[in-house]
N, C-alpha and C positions, 0 to 999 in steps of 0.2 A: 209609665203606667197610667198616668192621668188621662192621656189621650185614649187609651184602651177602654177606660171605664167612663169616659165623658158621656154625660146624659143618663148614666145608670144611677139607680138608687142603691146605696150601700146599706146593707142590714147586717148587724152583728148579734151573735147569740149572748154576748155578755160584755162586761167592762174590759176584760183583758183583751179580747178580740178587737173591741172598739179602739182601745189605746194603741194596739199594734197597727190597725188600719190608719189611724190618725198619724202615727209616726212615719208611715210611708207616703203620706200626703193625700190620703183619701178623706172625703168628707162623709162622716157617718150620719145617715138620715134616720135610721131605725135601730133601736136596741131593745132586745127582749127584756121584760121585767124580771124573768127568771132564766137561768141558764138551761133551758130545755127546748127541744124542737117545737113542741106545741106552743110554748110561749113566744118563740120566734115567729111562727106562722101567724099567731094572733096579732103580734105587733105589726107584721107586714100587711095583713088584711086591714087593720085599723088605719095604718098610714095611707094606703091607697083609697080606702073608703072616705077618709077625711079629705084627701086630695081631690077626689071626684066631687064631693059635696061643695068644696070651695070653687071648683071650676064651674059647676052648675049655678052657683049663686052669682057669679060674675056675668052670666049671660043675660 
């Protein structure tokens, strides 16, 4: 499965999902602060916003 998701960003809606993902060998990069879809979307947006800022800073 790791080949299948290689290069992907793994986002989980909560700690139970994150634990399960980790147990199957996935590296969780994003986890929502609350177990809701809006919180998950916010966490994903924040992750990619910060990632873009870091990339622009390196230029």
